[in-house]
Short mmCIF file of the C-alpha atoms (twelve columns), coordinates in Angstrom:
data_MODEL
# 
_entry.id   MODEL 
# 
loop_
_atom_site.group_PDB 
_atom_site.id 
_atom_site.type_symbol 
_atom_site.label_atom_id 
_atom_site.label_alt_id 
_atom_site.label_comp_id 
_atom_site.label_asym_id 
_atom_site.label_seq_id 
_atom_site.Cartn_x 
_atom_site.Cartn_y 
_atom_site.Cartn_z 
_atom_site.pdbx_PDB_model_num 
ATOM 1   C CA . MET A 1   -0.183  0.166  0.193  1 
ATOM 2   C CA . THR A 2   1.373   3.630  -0.806 1 
ATOM 3   C CA . ALA A 3   0.192   6.386  1.615  1 
ATOM 4   C CA . ARG A 4   -0.716  9.791  0.059  1 
ATOM 5   C CA . THR A 5   2.310   12.054 0.400  1 
ATOM 6   C CA . PHE A 6   1.235   15.436 -0.354 1 
ATOM 7   C CA . GLY A 7   4.138   15.963 -2.661 1 
ATOM 8   C CA . LEU A 8   6.385   15.083 0.512  1 
ATOM 9   C CA . PRO A 9   8.407   11.714 1.006  1 
ATOM 10  C CA . GLU A 10  5.981   8.891  2.378  1 
ATOM 11  C CA . ARG A 11  4.676   9.200  5.875  1 
ATOM 12  C CA . MET A 12  2.601   7.224  8.096  1 
ATOM 13  C CA . ILE A 13  -1.363  8.553  7.885  1 
ATOM 14  C CA . ILE A 14  -3.297  7.530  10.960 1 
ATOM 15  C CA . ASP A 15  -6.731  8.291  11.044 1 
ATOM 16  C CA . SER A 16  -7.794  8.868  14.760 1 
ATOM 17  C CA . HIS A 17  -11.555 8.720  14.279 1 
ATOM 18  C CA . THR A 18  -13.312 6.232  12.349 1 
ATOM 19  C CA . HIS A 19  -16.706 4.039  13.649 1 
ATOM 20  C CA . ILE A 20  -17.205 0.322  12.865 1 
ATOM 21  C CA . LEU A 21  -20.276 -1.356 13.845 1 
ATOM 22  C CA . PRO A 22  -21.206 -5.296 14.085 1 
ATOM 23  C CA . ASP A 23  -23.594 -6.758 11.027 1 
ATOM 24  C CA . ASP A 24  -26.614 -7.376 13.440 1 
ATOM 25  C CA . PHE A 25  -26.506 -3.461 14.351 1 
ATOM 26  C CA . ARG A 26  -27.146 -2.893 10.443 1 
ATOM 27  C CA . THR A 27  -29.317 -5.673 9.530  1 
ATOM 28  C CA . ASP A 28  -31.762 -5.599 12.659 1 
ATOM 29  C CA . THR A 29  -31.616 -1.814 13.025 1 
ATOM 30  C CA . GLU A 30  -35.445 -1.707 14.844 1 
ATOM 31  C CA . ARG A 31  -33.806 -3.865 17.706 1 
ATOM 32  C CA . PHE A 32  -30.882 -1.876 18.354 1 
ATOM 33  C CA . LEU A 33  -32.945 1.538  17.994 1 
ATOM 34  C CA . ARG A 34  -35.149 0.033  20.939 1 
ATOM 35  C CA . ALA A 35  -32.083 -1.002 22.776 1 
ATOM 36  C CA . ASP A 36  -29.838 1.990  23.023 1 
ATOM 37  C CA . GLN A 37  -30.543 5.808  23.273 1 
ATOM 38  C CA . THR A 38  -27.320 7.159  21.568 1 
ATOM 39  C CA . PHE A 39  -28.249 4.260  18.482 1 
ATOM 40  C CA . ARG A 40  -31.513 6.138  18.680 1 
ATOM 41  C CA . ASP A 41  -30.104 9.528  18.231 1 
ATOM 42  C CA . LEU A 42  -27.545 8.599  15.841 1 
ATOM 43  C CA . PHE A 43  -29.080 6.182  13.118 1 
ATOM 44  C CA . SER A 44  -32.757 6.560  13.352 1 
ATOM 45  C CA . SER A 45  -32.641 8.205  10.044 1 
ATOM 46  C CA . PRO A 46  -32.663 5.883  6.981  1 
ATOM 47  C CA . ARG A 47  -29.902 8.046  5.579  1 
ATOM 48  C CA . ALA A 48  -27.322 7.419  8.701  1 
ATOM 49  C CA . ARG A 49  -24.460 5.728  7.469  1 
ATOM 50  C CA . SER A 50  -22.460 2.936  9.009  1 
ATOM 51  C CA . ALA A 51  -19.490 0.432  8.443  1 
ATOM 52  C CA . SER A 52  -17.720 -2.988 8.782  1 
ATOM 53  C CA . ALA A 53  -14.757 -3.630 9.746  1 
ATOM 54  C CA . GLY A 54  -14.100 -5.203 6.070  1 
ATOM 55  C CA . GLU A 55  -15.449 -1.550 4.715  1 
ATOM 56  C CA . LEU A 56  -13.080 0.255  6.933  1 
ATOM 57  C CA . ILE A 57  -10.228 -1.721 5.470  1 
ATOM 58  C CA . HIS A 58  -11.311 -1.036 1.869  1 
ATOM 59  C CA . ALA A 59  -11.720 2.755  2.446  1 
ATOM 60  C CA . MET A 60  -8.121  2.789  4.046  1 
ATOM 61  C CA . ASN A 61  -6.827  1.092  1.368  1 
ATOM 62  C CA . GLU A 62  -8.512  3.345  -0.998 1 
ATOM 63  C CA . ALA A 63  -7.386  6.409  0.658  1 
ATOM 64  C CA . GLY A 64  -3.715  5.482  1.767  1 
ATOM 65  C CA . VAL A 65  -4.702  5.443  5.412  1 
ATOM 66  C CA . ASP A 66  -2.146  3.085  7.242  1 
ATOM 67  C CA . MET A 67  -3.872  2.668  10.404 1 
ATOM 68  C CA . ALA A 68  -6.998  3.729  11.842 1 
ATOM 69  C CA . VAL A 69  -8.910  4.291  15.446 1 
ATOM 70  C CA . ALA A 70  -11.962 2.372  15.197 1 
ATOM 71  C CA . ALA A 71  -14.266 3.430  18.026 1 
ATOM 72  C CA . GLY A 72  -17.696 2.425  19.230 1 
ATOM 73  C CA . TYR A 73  -19.930 5.251  20.495 1 
ATOM 74  C CA . GLY A 74  -21.539 6.615  23.760 1 
ATOM 75  C CA . TRP A 75  -23.500 3.415  24.554 1 
ATOM 76  C CA . THR A 76  -26.451 3.721  26.941 1 
ATOM 77  C CA . SER A 77  -27.110 -0.066 26.946 1 
ATOM 78  C CA . ILE A 78  -24.030 -2.075 28.814 1 
ATOM 79  C CA . HIS A 79  -25.220 -5.094 26.347 1 
ATOM 80  C CA . VAL A 80  -24.863 -3.382 23.379 1 
ATOM 81  C CA . ALA A 81  -21.605 -1.604 24.585 1 
ATOM 82  C CA . LYS A 82  -20.036 -5.257 24.918 1 
ATOM 83  C CA . MET A 83  -21.556 -6.253 21.390 1 
ATOM 84  C CA . SER A 84  -19.732 -3.569 19.829 1 
ATOM 85  C CA . ASN A 85  -16.606 -3.661 21.977 1 
ATOM 86  C CA . ASP A 86  -16.198 -7.301 21.334 1 
ATOM 87  C CA . TYR A 87  -16.590 -6.630 17.178 1 
ATOM 88  C CA . ILE A 88  -14.003 -3.773 17.431 1 
ATOM 89  C CA . LEU A 89  -11.517 -5.853 19.454 1 
ATOM 90  C CA . GLU A 90  -11.742 -8.995 17.152 1 
ATOM 91  C CA . ALA A 91  -11.376 -6.454 14.116 1 
ATOM 92  C CA . ALA A 92  -7.969  -5.380 15.758 1 
ATOM 93  C CA . ARG A 93  -7.213  -8.881 16.424 1 
ATOM 94  C CA . ARG A 94  -7.737  -9.726 12.546 1 
ATOM 95  C CA . GLN A 95  -5.565  -6.862 11.569 1 
ATOM 96  C CA . PRO A 96  -3.512  -5.670 14.006 1 
ATOM 97  C CA . ASP A 97  -1.066  -3.308 11.853 1 
ATOM 98  C CA . ARG A 98  -4.082  -1.426 10.592 1 
ATOM 99  C CA . ILE A 99  -7.209  -1.149 13.053 1 
ATOM 100 C CA . ILE A 100 -6.382  0.473  16.605 1 
ATOM 101 C CA . PRO A 101 -9.442  -0.305 18.953 1 
ATOM 102 C CA . PHE A 102 -11.242 1.911  21.092 1 
ATOM 103 C CA . CYS A 103 -13.744 0.374  23.414 1 
ATOM 104 C CA . SER A 104 -16.723 2.247  24.893 1 
ATOM 105 C CA . ALA A 105 -18.329 2.108  28.130 1 
ATOM 106 C CA . SER A 106 -20.771 4.835  30.297 1 
ATOM 107 C CA . PRO A 107 -19.169 6.648  33.289 1 
ATOM 108 C CA . LEU A 108 -22.643 6.259  34.851 1 
ATOM 109 C CA . TRP A 109 -22.418 2.440  35.142 1 
ATOM 110 C CA . GLY A 110 -20.293 2.439  38.103 1 
ATOM 111 C CA . ARG A 111 -18.351 -0.576 38.665 1 
ATOM 112 C CA . GLU A 112 -19.739 -2.315 35.696 1 
ATOM 113 C CA . ALA A 113 -18.037 0.318  33.562 1 
ATOM 114 C CA . VAL A 114 -14.863 -0.274 35.390 1 
ATOM 115 C CA . LEU A 115 -14.946 -3.868 34.746 1 
ATOM 116 C CA . GLU A 116 -15.705 -3.619 31.204 1 
ATOM 117 C CA . LEU A 117 -12.695 -0.960 30.671 1 
ATOM 118 C CA . GLU A 118 -10.385 -3.603 32.558 1 
ATOM 119 C CA . ARG A 119 -11.966 -6.731 30.372 1 
ATOM 120 C CA . CYS A 120 -11.441 -4.381 27.196 1 
ATOM 121 C CA . ALA A 121 -7.946  -3.256 28.228 1 
ATOM 122 C CA . ALA A 122 -6.839  -6.735 28.877 1 
ATOM 123 C CA . ALA A 123 -8.024  -7.877 25.322 1 
ATOM 124 C CA . GLY A 124 -5.944  -5.235 23.464 1 
ATOM 125 C CA . ALA A 125 -8.187  -1.917 23.622 1 
ATOM 126 C CA . ARG A 126 -5.889  1.302  23.266 1 
ATOM 127 C CA . GLY A 127 -8.579  4.103  24.385 1 
ATOM 128 C CA . ILE A 128 -12.072 4.575  25.296 1 
ATOM 129 C CA . GLY A 129 -14.803 6.334  23.170 1 
ATOM 130 C CA . GLU A 130 -16.114 8.110  21.700 1 
ATOM 131 C CA . LEU A 131 -18.128 9.071  24.696 1 
ATOM 132 C CA . HIS A 132 -21.428 10.820 23.838 1 
ATOM 133 C CA . PRO A 133 -22.245 12.742 27.138 1 
ATOM 134 C CA . ASP A 134 -25.519 14.072 26.195 1 
ATOM 135 C CA . SER A 135 -27.339 10.744 25.250 1 
ATOM 136 C CA . GLN A 136 -25.236 9.104  28.056 1 
ATOM 137 C CA . GLY A 137 -26.688 11.513 30.581 1 
ATOM 138 C CA . PHE A 138 -23.526 12.506 32.302 1 
ATOM 139 C CA . LEU A 139 -23.393 16.207 31.393 1 
ATOM 140 C CA . ASN A 140 -25.049 17.165 34.597 1 
ATOM 141 C CA . SER A 141 -23.297 14.566 37.020 1 
ATOM 142 C CA . ASP A 142 -21.046 15.796 39.621 1 
ATOM 143 C CA . PHE A 143 -17.447 14.889 39.127 1 
ATOM 144 C CA . ALA A 144 -16.865 12.494 42.188 1 
ATOM 145 C CA . THR A 145 -19.729 10.255 40.252 1 
ATOM 146 C CA . LEU A 146 -17.494 10.294 37.221 1 
ATOM 147 C CA . ALA A 147 -14.222 9.860  38.826 1 
ATOM 148 C CA . PRO A 148 -14.265 5.698  39.154 1 
ATOM 149 C CA . PHE A 149 -14.695 5.816  35.470 1 
ATOM 150 C CA . PHE A 150 -11.780 8.466  34.710 1 
ATOM 151 C CA . ASP A 151 -9.518  6.812  37.603 1 
ATOM 152 C CA . ALA A 152 -9.847  3.565  35.999 1 
ATOM 153 C CA . ALA A 153 -8.977  5.246  32.426 1 
ATOM 154 C CA . ARG A 154 -5.937  6.904  33.899 1 
ATOM 155 C CA . SER A 155 -4.665  3.840  35.771 1 
ATOM 156 C CA . LEU A 156 -5.083  1.475  32.675 1 
ATOM 157 C CA . ASP A 157 -3.505  4.274  30.497 1 
ATOM 158 C CA . LEU A 158 -6.394  4.771  27.790 1 
ATOM 159 C CA . PRO A 159 -6.965  8.000  26.187 1 
ATOM 160 C CA . VAL A 160 -10.756 9.024  26.547 1 
ATOM 161 C CA . LEU A 161 -12.320 10.099 22.997 1 
ATOM 162 C CA . LEU A 162 -14.839 12.261 23.715 1 
ATOM 163 C CA . HIS A 163 -17.478 13.956 21.415 1 
ATOM 164 C CA . THR A 164 -17.688 17.801 21.592 1 
ATOM 165 C CA . SER A 165 -19.712 20.373 19.821 1 
ATOM 166 C CA . GLU A 166 -19.785 24.031 18.692 1 
ATOM 167 C CA . PRO A 167 -21.762 26.428 20.741 1 
ATOM 168 C CA . VAL A 168 -22.805 28.234 17.535 1 
ATOM 169 C CA . GLY A 169 -23.729 27.115 13.858 1 
ATOM 170 C CA . HIS A 170 -25.922 24.967 12.208 1 
ATOM 171 C CA . SER A 171 -27.781 22.235 13.755 1 
ATOM 172 C CA . TYR A 172 -26.831 18.372 12.971 1 
ATOM 173 C CA . ARG A 173 -27.932 14.679 13.757 1 
ATOM 174 C CA . GLY A 174 -26.154 14.028 17.282 1 
ATOM 175 C CA . LYS A 175 -24.316 17.588 17.520 1 
ATOM 176 C CA . GLY A 176 -25.180 17.693 21.316 1 
ATOM 177 C CA . THR A 177 -24.174 20.370 23.615 1 
ATOM 178 C CA . VAL A 178 -20.637 19.402 24.725 1 
ATOM 179 C CA . ILE A 179 -19.442 23.073 24.498 1 
ATOM 180 C CA . PRO A 180 -15.923 24.312 25.243 1 
ATOM 181 C CA . GLU A 181 -16.885 25.316 28.427 1 
ATOM 182 C CA . LEU A 182 -17.945 21.722 29.427 1 
ATOM 183 C CA . SER A 183 -15.099 19.778 27.912 1 
ATOM 184 C CA . LEU A 184 -12.675 21.927 29.621 1 
ATOM 185 C CA . ALA A 185 -13.980 21.799 33.199 1 
ATOM 186 C CA . LEU A 186 -13.848 18.052 32.446 1 
ATOM 187 C CA . ALA A 187 -10.113 18.220 31.391 1 
ATOM 188 C CA . GLU A 188 -9.365  20.620 34.623 1 
ATOM 189 C CA . ALA A 189 -11.333 17.838 37.093 1 
ATOM 190 C CA . PHE A 190 -9.291  15.016 35.569 1 
ATOM 191 C CA . PRO A 191 -5.883  16.769 34.906 1 
ATOM 192 C CA . GLN A 192 -3.981  13.518 34.831 1 
ATOM 193 C CA . ASN A 193 -5.953  11.867 32.206 1 
ATOM 194 C CA . ARG A 194 -5.433  11.941 28.503 1 
ATOM 195 C CA . PHE A 195 -8.201  13.033 26.351 1 
ATOM 196 C CA . ILE A 196 -9.173  13.618 23.051 1 
ATOM 197 C CA . PHE A 197 -11.767 16.265 22.000 1 
ATOM 198 C CA . ALA A 198 -13.342 15.272 18.934 1 
ATOM 199 C CA . HIS A 199 -14.473 17.479 16.058 1 
ATOM 200 C CA . PHE A 200 -11.838 20.386 16.832 1 
ATOM 201 C CA . GLY A 201 -13.018 20.408 20.367 1 
ATOM 202 C CA . GLY A 202 -16.219 22.438 19.285 1 
ATOM 203 C CA . GLY A 203 -13.682 25.510 18.821 1 
ATOM 204 C CA . LEU A 204 -11.640 24.878 22.262 1 
ATOM 205 C CA . PRO A 205 -8.121  25.033 20.538 1 
ATOM 206 C CA . PHE A 206 -8.707  28.754 19.988 1 
ATOM 207 C CA . TYR A 207 -9.038  29.371 23.748 1 
ATOM 208 C CA . SER A 208 -5.467  27.974 23.966 1 
ATOM 209 C CA . LEU A 209 -4.296  31.602 23.492 1 
ATOM 210 C CA . MET A 210 -5.293  31.942 27.221 1 
ATOM 211 C CA . PRO A 211 -2.391  30.711 29.202 1 
ATOM 212 C CA . GLU A 212 -4.284  29.394 31.983 1 
ATOM 213 C CA . VAL A 213 -6.624  27.244 29.330 1 
ATOM 214 C CA . ARG A 214 -3.330  25.976 27.614 1 
ATOM 215 C CA . THR A 215 -1.987  24.561 30.722 1 
ATOM 216 C CA . ALA A 216 -5.393  22.952 31.666 1 
ATOM 217 C CA . LEU A 217 -5.144  21.275 27.981 1 
ATOM 218 C CA . LYS A 218 -1.739  19.868 28.470 1 
ATOM 219 C CA . ASN A 219 -2.966  16.272 28.289 1 
ATOM 220 C CA . VAL A 220 -5.419  16.879 25.482 1 
ATOM 221 C CA . ARG A 221 -5.404  16.532 22.113 1 
ATOM 222 C CA . PHE A 222 -8.129  17.581 19.405 1 
ATOM 223 C CA . ASP A 223 -9.306  15.496 16.261 1 
ATOM 224 C CA . SER A 224 -10.212 16.819 13.040 1 
ATOM 225 C CA . ALA A 225 -13.261 14.359 12.386 1 
ATOM 226 C CA . ALA A 226 -16.115 15.551 10.280 1 
ATOM 227 C CA . SER A 227 -14.059 19.040 9.793  1 
ATOM 228 C CA . PRO A 228 -15.467 19.132 5.831  1 
ATOM 229 C CA . LEU A 229 -19.230 19.385 7.641  1 
ATOM 230 C CA . LEU A 230 -18.020 21.904 10.064 1 
ATOM 231 C CA . TYR A 231 -15.256 24.433 9.014  1 
ATOM 232 C CA . GLY A 232 -13.281 25.790 6.009  1 
ATOM 233 C CA . PRO A 233 -9.937  24.115 5.402  1 
ATOM 234 C CA . GLN A 234 -8.388  27.082 6.963  1 
ATOM 235 C CA . VAL A 235 -9.163  25.604 10.282 1 
ATOM 236 C CA . TYR A 236 -6.055  23.599 10.410 1 
ATOM 237 C CA . ARG A 237 -3.714  26.842 10.388 1 
ATOM 238 C CA . ALA A 238 -6.025  28.528 12.749 1 
ATOM 239 C CA . ALA A 239 -5.768  25.852 15.185 1 
ATOM 240 C CA . SER A 240 -2.397  25.149 14.926 1 
ATOM 241 C CA . ASP A 241 -1.798  28.580 15.428 1 
ATOM 242 C CA . ALA A 242 -3.716  28.811 18.693 1 
ATOM 243 C CA . ALA A 243 -3.244  25.498 20.334 1 
ATOM 244 C CA . GLY A 244 0.376   24.401 18.385 1 
ATOM 245 C CA . ALA A 245 0.374   21.528 15.631 1 
ATOM 246 C CA . ASP A 246 1.442   19.098 17.978 1 
ATOM 247 C CA . SER A 247 -2.315  19.377 19.723 1 
ATOM 248 C CA . LEU A 248 -3.955  18.020 16.410 1 
ATOM 249 C CA . LEU A 249 -4.845  14.730 15.151 1 
ATOM 250 C CA . PHE A 250 -5.987  13.904 11.824 1 
ATOM 251 C CA . GLY A 251 -9.469  12.356 11.798 1 
ATOM 252 C CA . SER A 252 -12.311 11.825 9.216  1 
ATOM 253 C CA . ASP A 253 -15.201 10.380 11.109 1 
ATOM 254 C CA . TYR A 254 -15.672 7.598  8.592  1 
ATOM 255 C CA . PRO A 255 -18.189 6.550  7.487  1 
ATOM 256 C CA . LEU A 256 -19.930 9.819  8.049  1 
ATOM 257 C CA . VAL A 257 -17.035 11.430 6.084  1 
ATOM 258 C CA . SER A 258 -14.842 9.693  3.636  1 
ATOM 259 C CA . GLN A 259 -11.247 9.305  4.512  1 
ATOM 260 C CA . ARG A 260 -10.311 10.691 0.966  1 
ATOM 261 C CA . LYS A 261 -12.633 13.950 1.437  1 
ATOM 262 C CA . ALA A 262 -11.034 14.460 4.764  1 
ATOM 263 C CA . LEU A 263 -7.662  14.137 3.546  1 
ATOM 264 C CA . ASP A 264 -8.232  16.231 0.376  1 
ATOM 265 C CA . GLU A 265 -9.508  19.049 2.703  1 
ATOM 266 C CA . LEU A 266 -6.268  18.880 4.833  1 
ATOM 267 C CA . GLU A 267 -4.292  18.992 1.488  1 
ATOM 268 C CA . ARG A 268 -6.687  21.945 0.406  1 
ATOM 269 C CA . SER A 269 -5.868  23.885 3.318  1 
ATOM 270 C CA . GLY A 270 -2.435  24.675 2.307  1 
ATOM 271 C CA . GLY A 271 -1.859  26.515 5.709  1 
ATOM 272 C CA . LEU A 272 0.601   23.908 7.287  1 
ATOM 273 C CA . ASP A 273 4.427   23.544 6.556  1 
ATOM 274 C CA . ASP A 274 5.777   19.943 5.935  1 
ATOM 275 C CA . HIS A 275 6.732   19.388 9.455  1 
ATOM 276 C CA . GLU A 276 3.328   20.586 10.830 1 
ATOM 277 C CA . THR A 277 1.606   18.331 8.174  1 
ATOM 278 C CA . ALA A 278 3.356   15.224 9.127  1 
ATOM 279 C CA . LEU A 279 2.535   15.757 12.868 1 
ATOM 280 C CA . VAL A 280 -1.146  16.245 12.094 1 
ATOM 281 C CA . LEU A 281 -1.241  13.003 9.561  1 
ATOM 282 C CA . GLY A 282 0.440   10.524 12.033 1 
ATOM 283 C CA . LYS A 283 3.301   11.547 14.316 1 
ATOM 284 C CA . ASN A 284 1.208   13.024 16.951 1 
ATOM 285 C CA . ALA A 285 -1.126  10.103 17.113 1 
ATOM 286 C CA . ALA A 286 1.517   7.827  17.105 1 
ATOM 287 C CA . ARG A 287 3.058   9.156  20.381 1 
ATOM 288 C CA . PHE A 288 -0.140  9.872  21.878 1 
ATOM 289 C CA . LEU A 289 -1.760  6.518  21.270 1 
ATOM 290 C CA . SER A 290 2.005   4.848  21.579 1 
ATOM 291 C CA . THR A 291 1.334   3.243  18.172 1 
ATOM 292 C CA . GLY A 292 4.593   4.032  16.548 1 
ATOM 293 C CA . PRO A 293 8.303   4.047  17.709 1 
ATOM 294 C CA . GLY A 294 8.278   7.404  19.650 1 
ATOM 295 C CA . ARG A 295 6.273   6.896  22.852 1 
ATOM 296 C CA . ARG A 296 4.152   9.995  24.188 1 
ATOM 297 C CA . PRO A 297 6.038   11.989 26.658 1 
ATOM 298 C CA . ALA A 298 5.403   11.193 30.529 1 
# 
């Protein structure tokens, strides 16, 4: 496989945000619409897109993506979560050099959530998420209630991928209300945890120009998932200027956005130099997710 080069020598491309679902979720949709609130929020429309592990690998080959985080969603049913987690873990076992497995649980499940995180970590999970605080219902929970979950994530050394949303702009299915104020509060409450705030953190990187915010976000990275649906290509330069290129992870949100389209937007942005582009495309993820030769800083 030949990776896209953007006119430069070949480098690793890691898509830090994709989703796959078991076949049952896609063929017996009504069953899972009844079973899980997040599934209803995201997949009740007949136009909703989903993909299998095989389809993800095919898309990666087509776009020249070397590795991809395969994540679940912020499930509200532990039975649904376990089915999804098992599917993702099995996909990674079959394609260990291509798929980086993230497994999901709800912080409100208490001890059951911690046990599920431990089970998945023992089976090879490399992260947690994507969490959806709105549908999972933990936006208004106190931090003491959430602490067992995030303490487990920290002790297992698993980064947490969190859906975030913009406080302005157009509405869309699953947008939610995880605005920068809320995601920043979570990072401040659990400063030793590693977080990935999806969708450019709902704009949170731009507040990194405030010194106290930059300090609070030292263990946070921002992915570019669904960026072509949210921002103009200039967002890469703006976010890099505000938060630093080393805080950004390329993500497509496949199958919602094709990997080729997401890569085209980054190429079209023209705002990052060669070094910054290499960081965003894969080097940052390789360090933060410990998938490459350079492990993340302590």
